[in-house]
TORPA-4810 file (N, C-alpha, C, O; in nm, 3 decimals):
<nodes>
NODE_1_-8.346_3.255_0.082_-8.493_3.323_0.016_-8.608_3.310_0.082_-8.657_3.198_0.093_M
NODE_2_-8.661_3.404_0.129_-8.767_3.398_0.233_-8.888_3.304_0.171_-8.947_3.227_0.246_S
NODE_3_-8.922_3.313_0.033_-9.006_3.241_-0.030_-8.964_3.083_-0.079_-9.022_3.007_-0.157_D
NODE_4_-8.847_3.066_-0.003_-8.780_2.934_-0.082_-8.838_2.821_0.022_-8.759_2.794_0.113_R
NODE_5_-8.952_2.758_0.024_-9.012_2.676_0.104_-9.026_2.572_0.081_-8.957_2.538_-0.015_S
NODE_6_-9.111_2.461_0.141_-9.181_2.357_0.079_-9.087_2.258_-0.018_-8.977_2.227_0.028_G
NODE_7_-9.109_2.227_-0.099_-9.038_2.123_-0.187_-8.908_2.210_-0.244_-8.832_2.141_-0.313_I
NODE_8_-8.879_2.313_-0.232_-8.748_2.392_-0.257_-8.661_2.452_-0.138_-8.557_2.516_-0.147_F
NODE_9_-8.748_2.406_0.004_-8.699_2.422_0.109_-8.501_2.375_0.119_-8.469_2.298_0.028_A
NODE_10_-8.396_2.410_0.205_-8.287_2.333_0.249_-8.205_2.421_0.192_-8.234_2.505_0.107_G
NODE_11_-8.068_2.393_0.257_-7.944_2.453_0.216_-7.859_2.365_0.138_-7.749_2.411_0.109_D
NODE_12_-7.891_2.233_0.094_-7.818_2.129_0.016_-7.894_2.118_-0.105_-8.011_2.080_-0.112_D
NODE_13_-7.806_2.159_-0.219_-7.907_2.101_-0.371_-7.929_2.013_-0.384_-8.039_1.978_-0.426_P
NODE_14_-7.795_1.901_-0.340_-7.804_1.765_-0.374_-7.887_1.670_-0.285_-7.908_1.551_-0.310_F
NODE_15_-7.937_1.749_-0.163_-8.037_1.677_-0.073_-8.169_1.708_-0.117_-8.253_1.629_-0.075_A
NODE_16_-8.219_1.816_-0.200_-8.313_1.847_-0.262_-8.347_1.794_-0.341_-8.464_1.756_-0.344_I
NODE_17_-8.231_1.756_-0.473_-8.246_1.681_-0.561_-8.282_1.504_-0.550_-8.351_1.435_-0.626_A
NODE_18_-8.211_1.467_-0.434_-8.200_1.331_-0.392_-8.372_1.321_-0.365_-8.442_1.239_-0.424_R
NODE_19_-8.417_1.409_-0.278_-8.572_1.403_-0.182_-8.651_1.377_-0.338_-8.712_1.273_-0.363_S
NODE_20_-8.635_1.508_-0.448_-8.703_1.457_-0.562_-8.728_1.332_-0.630_-8.832_1.269_-0.649_W
NODE_21_-8.581_1.305_-0.669_-8.577_1.168_-0.722_-8.669_1.075_-0.650_-8.758_1.017_-0.712_L
NODE_22_-8.648_1.056_-0.510_-8.703_0.965_-0.426_-8.858_0.929_-0.437_-8.916_0.821_-0.433_N
NODE_23_-8.916_1.092_-0.457_-9.049_1.100_-0.483_-9.068_1.039_-0.616_-9.156_0.954_-0.631_E
NODE_24_-8.996_1.076_-0.710_-9.032_1.027_-0.819_-9.026_0.869_-0.842_-9.117_0.808_-0.898_A
NODE_25_-8.941_0.825_-0.806_-8.952_0.674_-0.749_-9.093_0.596_-0.737_-9.108_0.482_-0.781_V
NODE_26_-9.185_0.661_-0.679_-9.288_0.632_-0.631_-9.379_0.684_-0.741_-9.462_0.595_-0.754_E
NODE_27_-9.397_0.748_-0.799_-9.490_0.791_-0.904_-9.434_0.776_-1.047_-9.509_0.787_-1.145_S
NODE_28_-9.311_0.753_-1.059_-9.284_0.764_-1.243_-9.290_0.646_-1.268_-9.251_0.563_-1.187_E
NODE_29_-9.343_0.611_-1.398_-9.405_0.474_-1.449_-9.253_0.376_-1.471_-9.228_0.268_-1.419_I
NODE_30_-9.162_0.460_-1.568_-9.027_0.437_-1.588_-8.966_0.514_-1.571_-8.997_0.633_-1.573_N
NODE_31_-8.783_0.431_-1.535_-8.700_0.508_-1.507_-8.695_0.662_-1.431_-8.622_0.756_-1.467_D
NODE_32_-8.748_0.662_-1.369_-8.755_0.777_-1.295_-8.589_0.855_-1.275_-8.577_0.970_-1.232_P
NODE_33_-8.487_0.779_-1.309_-8.363_0.834_-1.278_-8.295_0.857_-1.435_-8.174_0.875_-1.451_N
NODE_34_-8.372_0.855_-1.522_-8.344_0.911_-1.649_-8.316_1.051_-1.624_-8.383_1.119_-1.547_A
NODE_35_-8.190_1.104_-1.708_-8.151_1.213_-1.739_-8.124_1.226_-1.915_-8.088_1.132_-1.985_I
NODE_36_-8.151_1.358_-1.959_-8.115_1.378_-2.086_-7.976_1.482_-2.102_-7.965_1.604_-2.095_A
NODE_37_-7.876_1.371_-2.127_-7.717_1.414_-2.095_-7.696_1.478_-2.212_-7.719_1.429_-2.323_L
NODE_38_-7.636_1.626_-2.185_-7.594_1.700_-2.329_-7.463_1.754_-2.362_-7.414_1.845_-2.295_S
NODE_39_-7.402_1.699_-2.466_-7.216_1.717_-2.470_-7.249_1.804_-2.604_-7.349_1.829_-2.671_T
NODE_40_-7.093_1.839_-2.606_-7.067_1.914_-2.776_-6.943_1.819_-2.836_-6.853_1.781_-2.760_V
NODE_41_-6.943_1.788_-2.955_-6.869_1.761_-3.026_-6.738_1.836_-3.090_-6.746_1.954_-3.121_D
NODE_42_-6.617_1.762_-3.108_-6.501_1.855_-3.153_-6.535_2.010_-3.244_-6.461_2.108_-3.251_A
NODE_43_-6.677_1.992_-3.310_-6.675_2.100_-3.399_-6.794_2.210_-3.314_-6.821_2.322_-3.359_D
NODE_44_-6.847_2.162_-3.204_-6.921_2.254_-3.095_-7.064_2.218_-3.135_-7.155_2.290_-3.095_G
NODE_45_-7.088_2.122_-3.204_-7.240_2.046_-3.215_-7.287_1.957_-3.136_-7.251_1.842_-3.113_L
NODE_46_-7.395_2.037_-3.087_-7.447_1.973_-2.939_-7.499_1.820_-2.981_-7.548_1.790_-3.090_P
NODE_47_-7.482_1.744_-2.886_-7.533_1.611_-2.902_-7.661_1.585_-2.763_-7.673_1.690_-2.700_N
NODE_48_-7.720_1.513_-2.728_-7.784_1.504_-2.650_-7.888_1.351_-2.635_-7.976_1.318_-2.715_C
NODE_49_-7.846_1.272_-2.504_-7.905_1.119_-2.516_-7.962_1.098_-2.352_-7.937_1.167_-2.254_R
NODE_50_-8.017_1.019_-2.360_-8.096_0.961_-2.236_-7.985_0.854_-2.182_-7.941_0.762_-2.251_M
NODE_51_-7.949_0.878_-2.054_-7.857_0.760_-1.964_-7.942_0.773_-1.802_-8.028_0.851_-1.762_V
NODE_52_-7.876_0.669_-1.746_-7.957_0.677_-1.609_-7.865_0.685_-1.539_-7.762_0.619_-1.547_L
NODE_53_-7.901_0.794_-1.436_-7.803_0.864_-1.323_-7.844_0.745_-1.224_-7.952_0.687_-1.216_L
NODE_54_-7.713_0.725_-1.143_-7.711_0.593_-1.061_-7.711_0.654_-0.923_-7.783_0.613_-0.832_K
NODE_55_-7.633_0.746_-0.913_-7.589_0.826_-0.770_-7.625_0.973_-0.708_-7.639_1.008_-0.825_E
NODE_56_-7.641_1.039_-0.667_-7.622_1.158_-0.620_-7.574_1.153_-0.546_-7.616_1.067_-0.469_I
NODE_57_-7.468_1.219_-0.505_-7.331_1.194_-0.393_-7.336_1.310_-0.339_-7.410_1.395_-0.387_E
NODE_58_-7.281_1.328_-0.261_-7.278_1.443_-0.155_-7.220_1.608_-0.249_-7.198_1.716_-0.195_A
NODE_59_-7.210_1.583_-0.359_-7.149_1.716_-0.407_-7.115_1.652_-0.589_-7.013_1.679_-0.653_A
NODE_60_-7.222_1.571_-0.633_-7.163_1.524_-0.771_-7.306_1.428_-0.834_-7.385_1.370_-0.759_A
NODE_61_-7.314_1.428_-0.946_-7.422_1.320_-0.991_-7.310_1.207_-1.073_-7.207_1.241_-1.131_F
NODE_62_-7.355_1.086_-1.060_-7.257_0.994_-1.115_-7.370_0.923_-1.226_-7.492_0.933_-1.224_V
NODE_63_-7.288_0.851_-1.318_-7.340_0.774_-1.436_-7.256_0.689_-1.496_-7.140_0.695_-1.455_F
NODE_64_-7.281_0.608_-1.585_-7.223_0.503_-1.615_-7.208_0.519_-1.774_-7.278_0.606_-1.827_Y
NODE_65_-7.122_0.440_-1.857_-7.100_0.413_-2.029_-6.993_0.387_-2.075_-6.897_0.407_-2.000_T
NODE_66_-6.970_0.347_-2.179_-6.867_0.287_-2.237_-6.788_0.432_-2.282_-6.821_0.527_-2.352_N
NODE_67_-6.660_0.394_-2.199_-6.530_0.471_-2.267_-6.529_0.518_-2.392_-6.489_0.631_-2.416_Y
NODE_68_-6.584_0.419_-2.505_-6.493_0.425_-2.612_-6.633_0.510_-2.719_-6.602_0.562_-2.826_E
NODE_69_-6.753_0.510_-2.678_-6.875_0.600_-2.713_-6.819_0.732_-2.750_-6.718_0.788_-2.708_S
NODE_70_-6.909_0.771_-2.838_-6.935_0.900_-2.887_-6.942_0.997_-2.749_-6.865_1.093_-2.742_A
NODE_71_-7.024_0.974_-2.653_-7.073_1.086_-2.540_-6.944_1.038_-2.436_-6.920_1.126_-2.353_K
NODE_72_-6.869_0.932_-2.426_-6.744_0.957_-2.347_-6.656_1.031_-2.396_-6.595_1.116_-2.331_A
NODE_73_-6.633_0.995_-2.571_-6.526_1.086_-2.646_-6.564_1.242_-2.625_-6.468_1.319_-2.624_Q
NODE_74_-6.701_1.301_-2.609_-6.722_1.428_-2.607_-6.697_1.475_-2.443_-6.618_1.568_-2.428_E
NODE_75_-6.739_1.437_-2.362_-6.717_1.403_-2.234_-6.550_1.431_-2.201_-6.511_1.537_-2.151_L
NODE_76_-6.472_1.334_-2.231_-6.354_1.381_-2.235_-6.295_1.451_-2.267_-6.194_1.487_-2.206_D
NODE_77_-6.345_1.512_-2.408_-6.265_1.652_-2.465_-6.290_1.747_-2.418_-6.210_1.841_-2.416_S
NODE_78_-6.446_1.756_-2.347_-6.460_1.938_-2.339_-6.458_1.909_-2.142_-6.469_2.012_-2.075_T
NODE_79_-6.450_1.827_-2.096_-6.462_1.806_-1.938_-6.583_1.881_-1.905_-6.575_1.930_-1.792_G
NODE_80_-6.685_1.904_-1.963_-6.809_1.969_-1.914_-6.932_1.911_-2.009_-6.924_1.851_-2.116_K
NODE_81_-7.064_1.953_-1.921_-7.157_1.876_-1.953_-7.297_1.947_-1.891_-7.306_2.032_-1.803_A
NODE_82_-7.400_1.884_-1.966_-7.513_1.919_-1.868_-7.611_1.820_-1.892_-7.600_1.734_-1.980_A
NODE_83_-7.726_1.834_-1.800_-7.845_1.727_-1.816_-7.992_1.780_-1.752_-8.011_1.879_-1.681_F
NODE_84_-8.062_1.708_-1.786_-8.202_1.744_-1.741_-8.287_1.608_-1.707_-8.301_1.510_-1.780_V
NODE_85_-8.340_1.626_-1.579_-8.417_1.521_-1.524_-8.549_1.580_-1.523_-8.567_1.687_-1.465_M
NODE_86_-8.643_1.519_-1.581_-8.795_1.553_-1.596_-8.876_1.455_-1.547_-8.861_1.346_-1.601_H
NODE_87_-8.969_1.461_-1.449_-9.058_1.383_-1.394_-9.242_1.453_-1.451_-9.287_1.556_-1.401_W
NODE_88_-9.307_1.386_-1.541_-9.412_1.419_-1.576_-9.491_1.381_-1.483_-9.588_1.455_-1.473_K
NODE_89_-9.489_1.285_-1.401_-9.581_1.235_-1.275_-9.597_1.333_-1.172_-9.702_1.338_-1.109_S
NODE_90_-9.470_1.439_-1.142_-9.434_1.510_-1.037_-9.463_1.665_-1.108_-9.486_1.759_-1.032_L
NODE_91_-9.459_1.687_-1.246_-9.433_1.811_-1.304_-9.337_1.867_-1.253_-9.351_1.978_-1.203_R
NODE_92_-9.247_1.817_-1.252_-9.094_1.908_-1.175_-8.947_1.832_-1.249_-8.921_1.716_-1.278_R
NODE_93_-8.883_1.940_-1.258_-8.746_1.915_-1.349_-8.633_1.949_-1.231_-8.662_2.012_-1.129_Q
NODE_94_-8.494_1.896_-1.265_-8.386_1.943_-1.244_-8.302_1.951_-1.358_-8.306_1.860_-1.440_V
NODE_95_-8.218_2.057_-1.376_-8.113_2.098_-1.439_-7.994_2.134_-1.400_-7.991_2.234_-1.327_R
NODE_96_-7.880_2.075_-1.429_-7.746_2.072_-1.373_-7.618_2.103_-1.513_-7.622_2.044_-1.621_A
NODE_97_-7.534_2.188_-1.482_-7.430_2.178_-1.580_-7.282_2.189_-1.457_-7.290_2.211_-1.336_R
NODE_98_-7.181_2.172_-1.523_-7.091_2.167_-1.462_-6.957_2.066_-1.527_-6.954_2.037_-1.646_G
NODE_99_-6.855_2.021_-1.433_-6.741_1.969_-1.471_-6.751_1.816_-1.476_-6.822_1.756_-1.395_I
NODE_100_-6.690_1.760_-1.558_-6.704_1.624_-1.561_-6.530_1.572_-1.503_-6.424_1.634_-1.508_I
NODE_101_-6.560_1.445_-1.453_-6.445_1.357_-1.433_-6.486_1.230_-1.445_-6.607_1.212_-1.456_T
NODE_102_-6.423_1.149_-1.446_-6.399_1.004_-1.434_-6.413_0.946_-1.326_-6.338_0.973_-1.232_R
NODE_103_-6.530_0.835_-1.315_-6.530_0.743_-1.202_-6.481_0.628_-1.271_-6.544_0.569_-1.358_E
NODE_104_-6.335_0.589_-1.220_-6.308_0.445_-1.293_-6.222_0.359_-1.175_-6.120_0.303_-1.214_N
NODE_105_-6.256_0.348_-1.049_-6.199_0.261_-0.978_-6.315_0.192_-0.889_-6.433_0.169_-0.917_G
NODE_106_-6.242_0.167_-0.775_-6.339_0.073_-0.717_-6.501_0.114_-0.719_-6.576_0.017_-0.730_P
NODE_107_-6.557_0.227_-0.710_-6.673_0.253_-0.691_-6.749_0.177_-0.822_-6.845_0.101_-0.813_Q
NODE_108_-6.674_0.219_-0.956_-6.745_0.132_-1.088_-6.727_0.027_-1.074_-6.814_-0.048_-1.117_A
NODE_109_-6.609_-0.033_-1.008_-6.619_-0.166_-1.012_-6.738_-0.225_-0.940_-6.784_-0.332_-0.980_D
NODE_110_-6.802_-0.150_-0.813_-6.880_-0.215_-0.755_-7.022_-0.195_-0.819_-7.107_-0.283_-0.805_E
NODE_111_-7.046_-0.090_-0.884_-7.111_-0.087_-0.973_-7.172_-0.193_-1.077_-7.279_-0.252_-1.084_Y
NODE_112_-7.080_-0.191_-1.137_-7.065_-0.260_-1.252_-7.100_-0.419_-1.190_-7.189_-0.476_-1.253_Y
NODE_113_-7.052_-0.482_-1.094_-7.088_-0.599_-1.027_-7.236_-0.619_-0.957_-7.285_-0.728_-0.929_K
NODE_114_-7.279_-0.528_-0.943_-7.433_-0.457_-0.889_-7.545_-0.490_-1.048_-7.668_-0.497_-1.041_S
NODE_115_-7.482_-0.503_-1.148_-7.564_-0.516_-1.240_-7.605_-0.647_-1.291_-7.521_-0.736_-1.275_R
NODE_116_-7.705_-0.678_-1.343_-7.743_-0.814_-1.421_-7.638_-0.889_-1.475_-7.547_-0.817_-1.515_S
NODE_117_-7.618_-1.022_-1.490_-7.509_-1.080_-1.545_-7.531_-1.053_-1.717_-7.442_-1.064_-1.802_L
NODE_118_-7.657_-1.021_-1.739_-7.643_-1.021_-1.856_-7.612_-0.872_-1.934_-7.569_-0.851_-2.047_K
NODE_119_-7.654_-0.771_-1.821_-7.626_-0.642_-1.882_-7.470_-0.635_-1.866_-7.412_-0.574_-1.955_S
NODE_120_-7.370_-0.709_-1.732_-7.258_-0.704_-1.753_-7.198_-0.755_-1.895_-7.125_-0.690_-1.970_R
NODE_121_-7.253_-0.899_-1.916_-7.215_-0.953_-2.052_-7.213_-0.848_-2.166_-7.109_-0.827_-2.228_L
NODE_122_-7.343_-0.774_-2.195_-7.387_-0.683_-2.287_-7.268_-0.568_-2.289_-7.233_-0.511_-2.392_G
NODE_123_-7.217_-0.545_-2.171_-7.108_-0.404_-2.180_-6.988_-0.455_-2.246_-6.916_-0.380_-2.312_A
NODE_124_-6.964_-0.580_-2.231_-6.859_-0.627_-2.269_-6.887_-0.665_-2.456_-6.792_-0.664_-2.534_W
NODE_125_-6.992_-0.688_-2.487_-6.999_-0.734_-2.638_-7.024_-0.603_-2.723_-6.988_-0.586_-2.840_A
NODE_126_-7.098_-0.509_-2.639_-7.151_-0.389_-2.745_-7.005_-0.281_-2.770_-6.947_-0.221_-2.679_S
NODE_127_-6.976_-0.278_-2.883_-6.898_-0.150_-2.918_-7.014_-0.014_-2.952_-7.057_0.035_-3.056_A
NODE_128_-7.032_0.012_-2.826_-7.119_0.140_-2.848_-7.084_0.281_-2.927_-6.982_0.351_-2.922_Q
NODE_129_-7.217_0.299_-3.007_-7.209_0.390_-3.089_-7.133_0.391_-3.205_-7.132_0.494_-3.273_S
NODE_130_-7.067_0.291_-3.241_-7.027_0.254_-3.368_-7.110_0.139_-3.433_-7.170_0.050_-3.374_R
NODE_131_-7.097_0.163_-3.580_-7.154_0.082_-3.685_-7.160_-0.043_-3.644_-7.065_-0.100_-3.591_P
NODE_132_-7.311_-0.112_-3.673_-7.347_-0.244_-3.619_-7.439_-0.308_-3.756_-7.543_-0.260_-3.800_L
NODE_133_-7.363_-0.439_-3.811_-7.366_-0.490_-3.933_-7.558_-0.547_-3.936_-7.632_-0.556_-4.034_S
NODE_134_-7.587_-0.574_-3.797_-7.707_-0.664_-3.753_-7.733_-0.688_-3.643_-7.637_-0.716_-3.572_S
NODE_135_-7.846_-0.690_-3.591_-7.898_-0.757_-3.486_-7.831_-0.865_-3.443_-7.775_-0.867_-3.333_R
NODE_136_-7.830_-0.970_-3.534_-7.769_-1.106_-3.502_-7.617_-1.090_-3.510_-7.545_-1.182_-3.471_G
NODE_137_-7.573_-0.993_-3.551_-7.373_-1.003_-3.504_-7.366_-0.951_-3.357_-7.278_-0.987_-3.278_A
NODE_138_-7.472_-0.857_-3.325_-7.447_-0.837_-3.194_-7.482_-0.985_-3.115_-7.391_-1.038_-3.050_L
NODE_139_-7.613_-1.049_-3.122_-7.651_-1.126_-3.046_-7.498_-1.230_-3.051_-7.437_-1.252_-2.947_M
NODE_140_-7.456_-1.279_-3.170_-7.347_-1.367_-3.181_-7.237_-1.315_-3.084_-7.206_-1.389_-2.991_A
NODE_141_-7.172_-1.189_-3.099_-7.098_-1.111_-3.001_-7.123_-1.169_-2.859_-7.041_-1.235_-2.795_E
NODE_142_-7.253_-1.136_-2.818_-7.282_-1.183_-2.687_-7.265_-1.311_-2.645_-7.206_-1.336_-2.540_V
NODE_143_-7.319_-1.411_-2.730_-7.266_-1.529_-2.703_-7.121_-1.585_-2.683_-7.083_-1.671_-2.604_A
NODE_144_-7.049_-1.512_-2.777_-6.901_-1.523_-2.753_-6.863_-1.492_-2.604_-6.807_-1.572_-2.529_K
NODE_145_-6.901_-1.367_-2.572_-6.845_-1.298_-2.461_-6.877_-1.400_-2.366_-6.782_-1.438_-2.298_V
NODE_146_-6.986_-1.451_-2.345_-7.057_-1.511_-2.255_-6.981_-1.658_-2.238_-6.965_-1.706_-2.126_T
NODE_147_-6.939_-1.718_-2.348_-6.891_-1.824_-2.338_-6.723_-1.817_-2.285_-6.653_-1.911_-2.249_A
NODE_148_-6.692_-1.692_-2.294_-6.533_-1.656_-2.281_-6.502_-1.601_-2.147_-6.396_-1.621_-2.087_T
NODE_149_-6.617_-1.519_-2.100_-6.620_-1.441_-1.952_-6.704_-1.517_-1.850_-6.698_-1.479_-1.733_K
NODE_150_-6.770_-1.604_-1.876_-6.833_-1.674_-1.762_-6.910_-1.596_-1.695_-6.943_-1.486_-1.739_G
NODE_151_-6.960_-1.654_-1.552_-7.058_-1.573_-1.513_-7.043_-1.480_-1.371_-7.121_-1.443_-1.283_S
NODE_152_-6.902_-1.465_-1.399_-6.885_-1.322_-1.338_-6.727_-1.259_-1.352_-6.615_-1.270_-1.303_N
NODE_153_-6.805_-1.182_-1.461_-6.684_-1.095_-1.547_-6.630_-0.996_-1.511_-6.708_-0.909_-1.474_P
NODE_154_-6.526_-0.972_-1.507_-6.455_-0.842_-1.468_-6.535_-0.694_-1.519_-6.623_-0.702_-1.604_D
NODE_155_-6.508_-0.598_-1.476_-6.530_-0.453_-1.549_-6.465_-0.420_-1.668_-6.343_-0.434_-1.663_R
NODE_156_-6.518_-0.374_-1.791_-6.445_-0.375_-1.886_-6.331_-0.296_-1.906_-6.394_-0.198_-1.945_P
NODE_157_-6.227_-0.262_-1.910_-6.155_-0.171_-1.926_-6.179_-0.017_-1.988_-6.142_0.097_-1.960_P
NODE_158_-6.269_-0.088_-2.095_-6.342_0.055_-2.172_-6.489_0.089_-2.108_-6.578_0.132_-2.182_F
NODE_159_-6.512_0.069_-1.978_-6.618_0.081_-1.970_-6.619_0.149_-1.782_-6.542_0.096_-1.702_W
NODE_160_-6.676_0.220_-1.754_-6.697_0.296_-1.646_-6.771_0.388_-1.622_-6.872_0.400_-1.692_G
NODE_161_-6.740_0.499_-1.492_-6.827_0.621_-1.465_-6.770_0.701_-1.493_-6.648_0.703_-1.506_G
NODE_162_-6.911_0.860_-1.526_-6.875_0.974_-1.545_-6.923_1.055_-1.403_-7.030_1.026_-1.350_F
NODE_163_-6.839_1.150_-1.352_-6.908_1.193_-1.258_-6.939_1.384_-1.281_-6.847_1.459_-1.314_R
NODE_164_-7.050_1.424_-1.261_-7.078_1.589_-1.317_-7.075_1.653_-1.162_-7.172_1.641_-1.086_L
NODE_165_-6.945_1.727_-1.121_-6.983_1.815_-1.026_-7.042_1.944_-1.114_-6.990_1.994_-1.213_A
NODE_166_-7.149_1.979_-1.056_-7.215_2.122_-1.101_-7.129_2.273_-1.058_-7.047_2.293_-0.968_P
NODE_167_-7.172_2.345_-1.138_-7.136_2.467_-1.112_-7.301_2.577_-1.087_-7.318_2.690_-1.041_V
NODE_168_-7.394_2.473_-1.145_-7.532_2.525_-1.162_-7.643_2.410_-1.159_-7.641_2.305_-1.224_E
NODE_169_-7.736_2.451_-1.073_-7.826_2.373_-1.084_-7.982_2.419_-1.045_-8.003_2.482_-0.941_I
NODE_170_-8.090_2.380_-1.137_-8.177_2.480_-1.139_-8.280_2.359_-1.090_-8.261_2.239_-1.113_E
NODE_171_-8.380_2.410_-1.026_-8.493_2.338_-0.955_-8.643_2.419_-1.020_-8.685_2.533_-0.999_F
NODE_172_-8.690_2.322_-1.092_-8.802_2.383_-1.151_-8.956_2.323_-1.129_-8.965_2.216_-1.188_W
NODE_173_-9.048_2.351_-1.079_-9.183_2.290_-1.046_-9.287_2.377_-1.161_-9.276_2.493_-1.201_A
NODE_174_-9.388_2.273_-1.195_-9.496_2.357_-1.268_-9.570_2.463_-1.182_-9.569_2.433_-1.063_D
NODE_175_-9.630_2.569_-1.208_-9.708_2.653_-1.172_-9.857_2.667_-1.235_-9.870_2.639_-1.355_G
NODE_176_-9.953_2.704_-1.172_-10.065_2.734_-1.225_-10.063_2.855_-1.376_-9.976_2.942_-1.377_A
NODE_177_-10.129_2.850_-1.452_-10.126_2.932_-1.575_-9.961_2.953_-1.617_-9.919_3.064_-1.651_F
NODE_178_-9.901_2.868_-1.613_-9.760_2.854_-1.657_-9.665_2.966_-1.604_-9.555_2.999_-1.648_R
NODE_179_-9.742_3.024_-1.487_-9.625_3.110_-1.375_-9.540_2.959_-1.280_-9.561_2.929_-1.162_L
NODE_180_-9.461_2.899_-1.361_-9.385_2.813_-1.265_-9.285_2.878_-1.161_-9.249_2.995_-1.157_H
NODE_181_-9.247_2.769_-1.073_-9.150_2.842_-0.997_-9.019_2.747_-1.010_-9.004_2.625_-1.010_D
NODE_182_-8.914_2.880_-1.022_-8.803_2.843_-1.091_-8.684_2.875_-0.946_-8.708_2.972_-0.874_R
NODE_183_-8.585_2.802_-0.922_-8.483_2.830_-0.849_-8.317_2.781_-0.871_-8.283_2.666_-0.845_F
NODE_184_-8.239_2.866_-0.911_-8.137_2.839_-0.950_-8.029_2.837_-0.887_-7.990_2.954_-0.885_V
NODE_185_-7.922_2.741_-0.808_-7.815_2.737_-0.767_-7.701_2.751_-0.816_-7.657_2.653_-0.877_W
NODE_186_-7.607_2.883_-0.809_-7.501_2.905_-0.870_-7.375_2.958_-0.810_-7.363_3.066_-0.753_R
NODE_187_-7.249_2.835_-0.836_-7.108_2.915_-0.759_-7.021_2.931_-0.882_-7.054_2.898_-0.996_R
NODE_188_-6.924_2.977_-0.852_-6.822_3.037_-0.982_-6.737_2.906_-1.009_-6.704_2.867_-1.121_E
NODE_189_-6.707_2.849_-0.897_-6.591_2.749_-0.870_-6.657_2.652_-0.819_-6.770_2.673_-0.774_T
NODE_190_-6.589_2.499_-0.816_-6.641_2.411_-0.741_-6.639_2.405_-0.592_-6.714_2.338_-0.521_L
NODE_191_-6.525_2.499_-0.551_-6.488_2.534_-0.411_-6.595_2.650_-0.339_-6.612_2.668_-0.218_E
NODE_192_-6.653_2.713_-0.438_-6.719_2.840_-0.377_-6.855_2.824_-0.331_-6.912_2.721_-0.367_A
NODE_193_-6.922_2.913_-0.254_-7.037_2.907_-0.176_-7.166_2.916_-0.316_-7.161_2.977_-0.423_L
NODE_194_-7.254_2.846_-0.268_-7.375_2.883_-0.363_-7.441_2.996_-0.316_-7.453_3.044_-0.204_W
NODE_195_-7.496_3.040_-0.464_-7.591_3.141_-0.451_-7.742_3.099_-0.494_-7.758_2.992_-0.554_T
NODE_196_-7.828_3.163_-0.471_-7.946_3.098_-0.496_-8.058_3.192_-0.540_-8.114_3.249_-0.447_V
NODE_197_-8.102_3.219_-0.666_-8.227_3.312_-0.709_-8.329_3.257_-0.768_-8.336_3.163_-0.848_D
NODE_198_-8.423_3.336_-0.711_-8.556_3.286_-0.788_-8.569_3.308_-0.958_-8.519_3.411_-1.004_R
NODE_199_-8.616_3.240_-1.023_-8.599_3.282_-1.173_-8.762_3.315_-1.192_-8.850_3.269_-1.119_L
NODE_200_-8.786_3.418_-1.326_-8.894_3.432_-1.366_-8.906_3.299_-1.455_-8.814_3.233_-1.503_C
NODE_201_-9.072_3.272_-1.467_-9.106_3.125_-1.540_-9.047_3.161_-1.660_-9.045_3.082_-1.755_P
</nodes>
């Protein structure tokens, strides 16, 4: 498309997303890799929460969580999700919708080992999304896990990654008088070629 230039230029939407995120790292105060991840439950009721995007791969977006959490159960059940990544400092956002698969192998092990020890122990201690009697009970569980798992705990079997392979990615940038710039990349299947359209703001 002739007017897709500047920050929107390029033939690879993942490269564009990576470039925007790299810019946000320099300007966003906290968590430039935060995404609002949307799923639906068994009744079709939407759920949304903030998670941290950990990698933009060649053809997918990767994040990590407790596999027994509400989000993981919904991701496993539908195999689909959407997210938006918004940067106030840049006045830009990226939206993606697509197919979900688990990342439960060496890549998840490597990421888990890269986390701080307290975060690794916290993954063992927290029964994410389930009722908790008190903060004290959580801290007691952290102490127990610390005593039993030591200083180099293995990745919990109930904790790992998810990969979102998009069939749609939209890049949005703020424009004067709310005449924003929007370009959407779409494909019918993960194997298909992308089509790119400019959208009305």
